KEKEDO-82272 format. One record per residue (C-alpha): y, x, z. Coordinates in steps of 0.02 Angstrom, whole numbers, plus 32768, in hexadecimal, padded with zeros to 4 digits. Each point is the difference from the previous one (the first is absolute). Layout:
REM KEKEDO-82272
+------+------+------+
!    v !    u !    w !
+------+------+------+
!    Y !    X !    Z !
...
+------+------+------+
This chain:
REM KEKEDO-82272
+------+------+------+
!    v !    u !    w !
+------+------+------+
! 8000 ! 8000 ! 8000 !
! 80A9 ! 8040 ! 7FD6 !
! 8097 ! 8024 ! 8074 !
! 804C ! 7F62 ! 8048 !
! 8086 ! 7FA7 ! 7F97 !
! 80B5 ! 8011 ! 8034 !
! 8042 ! 7F88 ! 8082 !
! 8049 ! 7F5A ! 7FC1 !
! 80B5 ! 8004 ! 7FCA !
! 8083 ! 7FF5 ! 8087 !
! 8062 ! 7F5E ! 8017 !
! 8092 ! 7FFC ! 7F87 !
! 7FA6 ! 8074 ! 7F87 !
! 7F8E ! 7FC5 ! 7F75 !
! 7FE4 ! 7F44 ! 7FEA !
! 7F81 ! 7FA1 ! 8067 !
! 7F81 ! 7F81 ! 7FBD !
! 8079 ! 7F6C ! 8009 !
! 8084 ! 8059 ! 7F98 !
! 7F7D ! 803C ! 7F83 !
! 7FC2 ! 7F4E ! 7FE9 !
! 80B1 ! 7FBB ! 7FF1 !
! 802A ! 8078 ! 7F74 !
! 7F5A ! 8014 ! 7FA4 !
! 7F8E ! 7F6A ! 801F !
! 7FD3 ! 7FA5 ! 7F5F !
! 7F65 ! 7FB9 ! 7FAA !
! 7FAD ! 808D ! 7FA1 !
! 7F63 ! 8010 ! 7F98 !
! 7F7C ! 8084 ! 8021 !
! 8003 ! 8062 ! 7F5F !
! 7F97 ! 8097 ! 8034 !
! 7F69 ! 800E ! 8073 !
! 7FB6 ! 80AE ! 7FEA !
! 7F7A ! 8018 ! 8084 !
! 7FF3 ! 80BC ! 7FDF !
! 80AF ! 8036 ! 7FCF !
! 8002 ! 80B8 ! 7FD1 !
! 8083 ! 804D ! 8071 !
! 7FE9 ! 80B2 ! 7FC4 !
! 7FBB ! 808E ! 8069 !
! 8031 ! 804D ! 80A5 !
! 8030 ! 80B6 ! 801A !
! 7F48 ! 8032 ! 8005 !
! 7FCE ! 7FA7 ! 7F61 !
! 7FAB ! 7F6B ! 8052 !
! 801C ! 7F59 ! 7FA7 !
! 8070 ! 7F7F ! 8054 !
! 7FF1 ! 7F45 ! 7FE8 !
! 802E ! 7F56 ! 8046 !
! 7FFF ! 7F4A ! 7FCF !
! 80A2 ! 7FD4 ! 7FA7 !
! 803E ! 7F4D ! 7FEF !
! 80A5 ! 7FDE ! 7FA6 !
! 8060 ! 7F5D ! 8010 !
! 808B ! 7FE0 ! 7F83 !
! 807C ! 7F7A ! 7FCB !
! 8094 ! 8005 ! 7F88 !
! 80A1 ! 802C ! 8058 !
! 7FAB ! 803C ! 809F !
! 7FCD ! 80AB ! 803C !
! 7F45 ! 801F ! 7FED !
! 7F94 ! 800B ! 809C !
! 7F74 ! 8081 ! 800A !
! 7F77 ! 7FEA ! 8082 !
! 7F94 ! 809B ! 801D !
! 7F60 ! 7FF6 ! 8066 !
! 7F9A ! 809A ! 802A !
! 7F6F ! 803A ! 806C !
! 7FFE ! 80A8 ! 805A !
! 7F8A ! 8055 ! 7F85 !
! 806F ! 7FF8 ! 7F65 !
! 8062 ! 80A1 ! 8007 !
! 80B0 ! 8011 ! 8044 !
! 802A ! 7F66 ! 8067 !
! 8082 ! 7F7D ! 7FD6 !
! 805F ! 8038 ! 809B !
! 800C ! 80B5 ! 7FC8 !
! 801E ! 7FE2 ! 7F47 !
! 8063 ! 7F5D ! 7FF8 !
! 808D ! 8055 ! 7FA0 !
! 7F8D ! 804F ! 7F7F !
! 7F97 ! 7F65 ! 7FE8 !
! 8095 ! 7F8B ! 7FEE !
! 8051 ! 8077 ! 7F82 !
! 7F5F ! 8002 ! 7F9A !
! 7FF5 ! 7F42 ! 7FFA !
! 80B9 ! 7FF4 ! 7FD5 !
! 7FF1 ! 8078 ! 7F6D !
! 7F5E ! 7FB4 ! 7FBD !
! 802B ! 7F47 ! 800C !
! 80BE ! 7FF1 ! 800C !
! 804A ! 8099 ! 7FA9 !
! 80A0 ! 7FA4 ! 7FD0 !
! 8020 ! 7FB5 ! 80AD !
! 8092 ! 804D ! 8061 !
! 7FA0 ! 7FF6 ! 80A4 !
! 7F4A ! 8012 ! 8032 !
! 7F9C ! 7F63 ! 8028 !
! 8006 ! 7FBF ! 80B2 !
! 7F74 ! 8065 ! 804E !
! 7F86 ! 7FAB ! 8078 !
! 7F69 ! 805F ! 8040 !
! 7F6A ! 7FE2 ! 806E !
! 7F85 ! 8082 ! 803D !
! 7F57 ! 7FA9 ! 8012 !
! 7FAC ! 802E ! 80A4 !
! 7F71 ! 7F9F ! 8051 !
! 8054 ! 8019 ! 80AA !
! 80A9 ! 7FBC ! 7FC5 !
! 803A ! 7F4B ! 800E !
! 7FB8 ! 7F80 ! 7F88 !
! 8050 ! 7FB4 ! 7F66 !
! 809D ! 7FCF ! 8062 !
! 8033 ! 80B3 ! 8027 !
! 800F ! 80B0 ! 7FC4 !
! 8081 ! 7FEE ! 7F75 !
! 809E ! 8067 ! 7FFA !
! 808D ! 800B ! 7F84 !
! 803F ! 80AF ! 7FDD !
! 80BC ! 8006 ! 7FE4 !
! 8030 ! 808F ! 7F8C !
! 809E ! 8063 ! 7FE3 !
! 8010 ! 8045 ! 7F50 !
! 8032 ! 80B6 ! 7FF3 !
! 7FE6 ! 7FF6 ! 7F44 !
! 7F9D ! 7F9D ! 7F82 !
! 7F63 ! 8061 ! 802A !
! 801E ! 8025 ! 80B9 !
! 7FEC ! 7F79 ! 8083 !
! 8011 ! 8016 ! 80BC !
! 7FAC ! 7F8B ! 807A !
! 8091 ! 7FCA ! 806F !
! 7FB4 ! 7F70 ! 8061 !
! 7F5E ! 7FA6 ! 8025 !
! 800A ! 7F43 ! 8018 !
! 7F66 ! 7FA6 ! 8046 !
! 7FD4 ! 7F60 ! 7FA2 !
! 7F8B ! 7F73 ! 8030 !
! 7F90 ! 7FB2 ! 7F7D !
! 806A ! 7F61 ! 8003 !
! 809D ! 8063 ! 7FDC !
! 7FAD ! 8058 ! 7F6E !
! 7FCA ! 7F56 ! 7FBE !
! 80B3 ! 7FC3 ! 800C !
! 803F ! 809C ! 7FA6 !
! 7F92 ! 7FEB ! 7F65 !
! 7FE8 ! 7F44 ! 8007 !
! 7F42 ! 8000 ! 8013 !
! 7F7A ! 8044 ! 8077 !
! 7FD6 ! 80B7 ! 7FE5 !
! 7F50 ! 8044 ! 800C !
! 8010 ! 808C ! 807F !
! 7F4D ! 803F ! 7FEE !
! 7FCC ! 809A ! 7FA0 !
! 7FB7 ! 7F8F ! 7F7A !
! 7F54 ! 7FE9 ! 7FB3 !
! 8022 ! 8087 ! 7F7F !
! 800F ! 8088 ! 8084 !
! 7F86 ! 808E ! 7FDF !
! 7FEB ! 806E ! 809B !
! 7FF2 ! 80B8 ! 7FDF !
! 7F52 ! 804C ! 8009 !
! 7FD8 ! 8047 ! 80AA !
! 8021 ! 80BB ! 8002 !
! 7F7E ! 8077 ! 8047 !
! 7FFD ! 7FED ! 80BC !
! 806A ! 8083 ! 8054 !
! 8004 ! 8039 ! 80B4 !
! 809D ! 7FE7 ! 8067 !
! 8045 ! 809F ! 804C !
! 809B ! 800D ! 806D !
! 805C ! 80A5 ! 7FF3 !
! 8078 ! 8042 ! 8083 !
! 8092 ! 8054 ! 7FA7 !
! 80A8 ! 804C ! 8027 !
! 808A ! 7F88 ! 7FCD !
! 805D ! 8091 ! 7FB0 !
! 7F6C ! 8014 ! 7F89 !
! 800D ! 7F4D ! 7FC0 !
! 8050 ! 7FE9 ! 7F53 !
! 80BA ! 7FDE ! 7FFD !
! 800F ! 7F41 ! 7FF6 !
! 8048 ! 7FB1 ! 7F63 !
! 80A8 ! 7FA6 ! 800A !
! 7FDE ! 7F46 ! 8012 !
! 806A ! 7F62 ! 8018 !
! 804A ! 800F ! 80AF !
! 8094 ! 8070 ! 8028 !
! 7F96 ! 8068 ! 8077 !
! 7F93 ! 8030 ! 7F6C !
! 808B ! 8045 ! 7F92 !
! 7FEE ! 80A5 ! 7FA6 !
! 806C ! 8099 ! 8014 !
! 803A ! 8045 ! 80A6 !
! 7FB8 ! 7FAD ! 8099 !
! 808D ! 7FAA ! 805F !
! 7F84 ! 7F9A ! 8065 !
! 8011 ! 802B ! 80BB !
! 7F68 ! 8059 ! 8046 !
! 7F91 ! 7F9E ! 8075 !
! 7FDC ! 7F45 ! 8006 !
! 8087 ! 7F90 ! 7FB8 !
! 8017 ! 7F44 ! 7FEC !
! 8019 ! 7FFB ! 7F43 !
! 7F52 ! 7FBB ! 7FD7 !
! 7F53 ! 7FDF ! 8046 !
! 7FC1 ! 80AB ! 7FCD !
! 808B ! 8064 ! 8053 !
! 7FF4 ! 7F98 ! 80A0 !
! 7F4E ! 8034 ! 8028 !
! 7FC8 ! 8088 ! 8079 !
! 7F9A ! 805A ! 7F7D !
! 7FE9 ! 809A ! 806D !
! 7FAF ! 7F9A ! 808B !
! 7F9C ! 7F93 ! 7F89 !
! 7FC3 ! 8098 ! 7FA0 !
! 7FC2 ! 8053 ! 809F !
! 7FAA ! 7F5D ! 8032 !
! 7FA9 ! 7FF9 ! 7F57 !
! 7FCD ! 80B7 ! 800C !
! 7FBA ! 7FE3 ! 80AE !
! 7F96 ! 7F6E ! 7FC4 !
! 7FBE ! 8066 ! 7F6E !
! 7FD5 ! 8098 ! 8069 !
! 7FAB ! 7F95 ! 8084 !
! 7F96 ! 7FA7 ! 7F7D !
! 7FCC ! 80A3 ! 7FB0 !
! 7FCE ! 804B ! 80A7 !
! 7F91 ! 7F69 ! 8017 !
! 7FB4 ! 8019 ! 7F54 !
! 8048 ! 7F61 ! 7FB3 !
! 8035 ! 7FFE ! 7F48 !
! 80B3 ! 7FDF ! 7FCD !
! 7FD5 ! 7F54 ! 7FBC !
! 7FDE ! 7FC9 ! 80B3 !
! 80AD ! 803A ! 8031 !
! 8045 ! 7F92 ! 7F75 !
! 7F9E ! 7F6B ! 8043 !
! 8025 ! 801A ! 80B9 !
! 80AA ! 8054 ! 8011 !
! 8060 ! 7F62 ! 8030 !
! 7F84 ! 7FD2 ! 8088 !
! 7FFD ! 80B1 ! 8044 !
! 80BE ! 800C ! 8001 !
! 8012 ! 7F59 ! 805A !
! 7F88 ! 803F ! 8086 !
! 8079 ! 8090 ! 801B !
! 808F ! 7F86 ! 801B !
! 8059 ! 801F ! 7F5B !
! 8090 ! 7F88 ! 7FE0 !
! 800F ! 7F8D ! 7F6A !
! 8081 ! 8068 ! 7FA2 !
! 7F99 ! 809E ! 800E !
! 7F63 ! 7FA0 ! 7FD2 !
! 8051 ! 7FC9 ! 7F5D !
! 8034 ! 80B2 ! 7FDA !
! 7F53 ! 8042 ! 802F !
! 7FAD ! 7F81 ! 7F8F !
! 8070 ! 8038 ! 7F70 !
! 7FBD ! 80AF ! 801D !
! 7F44 ! 7FE3 ! 801B !
! 7FDD ! 7F64 ! 7F98 !
! 7FB8 ! 8053 ! 7F63 !
! 8060 ! 7F90 ! 7F88 !
! 80A5 ! 801F ! 8059 !
! 7FF7 ! 80B5 ! 8039 !
! 806A ! 808D ! 7FBB !
! 7FA9 ! 803E ! 7F63 !
! 8052 ! 8094 ! 7FA9 !
! 7FD6 ! 8012 ! 7F48 !
! 8035 ! 80A8 ! 7FBB !
! 80BD ! 800C ! 8014 !
! 8013 ! 7F46 ! 8023 !
! 7FAD ! 7F72 ! 8060 !
! 7F87 ! 7F73 ! 7FE0 !
! 8039 ! 7FBC ! 80A8 !
! 8076 ! 803B ! 8088 !
! 809D ! 8034 ! 7FA2 !
! 807A ! 7FB1 ! 807C !
! 7F99 ! 802A ! 809B !
! 7FFD ! 80B6 ! 7FCE !
! 80BD ! 7FFE ! 7FEA !
! 8015 ! 7FB7 ! 80AE !
! 7F8B ! 8083 ! 804B !
! 8059 ! 808F ! 7FAB !
! 80A9 ! 7FBE ! 803A !
! 7FBE ! 7FF0 ! 80B2 !
! 7FB8 ! 80B1 ! 7FFC !
! 7F51 ! 7FC2 ! 8028 !
! 7F8B ! 8096 ! 800E !
! 7F5C ! 7FBB ! 7FBF !
! 7FB2 ! 7F5E ! 7FC7 !
! 7F66 ! 7FB3 ! 7FAE !
! 7FE2 ! 7FE1 ! 7F47 !
! 7F75 ! 7FA0 ! 7FAA !
! 7F8D ! 8059 ! 7F85 !
! 7F60 ! 7FCC ! 7FAA !
! 7F6E ! 8074 ! 7FE0 !
! 7F84 ! 7FE2 ! 7F74 !
! 7F50 ! 801B ! 8043 !
! 7FA0 ! 8090 ! 7FB6 !
! 7F77 ! 7FC5 ! 7F88 !
! 7F54 ! 8006 ! 804E !
+------+------+------+
């Protein structure tokens, strides 16, 4: 699972659902329903896809609804700008603005059909460069009102899951934070490139910079070292870390940060000079001068 999406827009910033409906609600026809939309490839050459539904009507801005599972390459959260630009160029090349972009990450643990939608509000730096400036939660009823008909929020019958890759073995690595790749600039002001004006230590600018990553990293390392002394594989740490941390009296905020570190789908995962996961967390750790932390790696078993 990717890094968490930015916090919702502040009051007085980007429009809320009511304002969006007031300006844009209109009966539209579904003109595209591509269950396996080709969204290009990620930085490592893996294909990206999602279900794309387009709703259009003369005189009204198109609405794009993207639905994706977690095994389809770069997530909607992390690539909203790139995906929306691709749809804009392919389907509406003469439009002055991108389509209204609604997305839903399909997760069995998430709310049912009445939840999980969000509208991404973009700022346009140029025709080909969008910036995600706000994330507006939408209920299914509000999406229905926006396009004038119920929207199928499932992944669709045409979804073709990727073949299961060879089973790999989870391995946590304890690394010096200074050895982690330099994070890429990304959305929030605390992720800007160039000289680092961010104050050292924990700050209140975002969820990532608020966490006690030094303490949480040492907690994670302690759990890993204890499990290995007892001869337990790392996959058991992944399954039991929340229970073990609660038994130690760990508070809710640190539990959330710990889970983002030891849950295999969420943990920091360097990939060459960049990250599959953990870009913002690594920035926060470097800014806070954290000494060491835990990253997630996967080892391919040796053939027998």
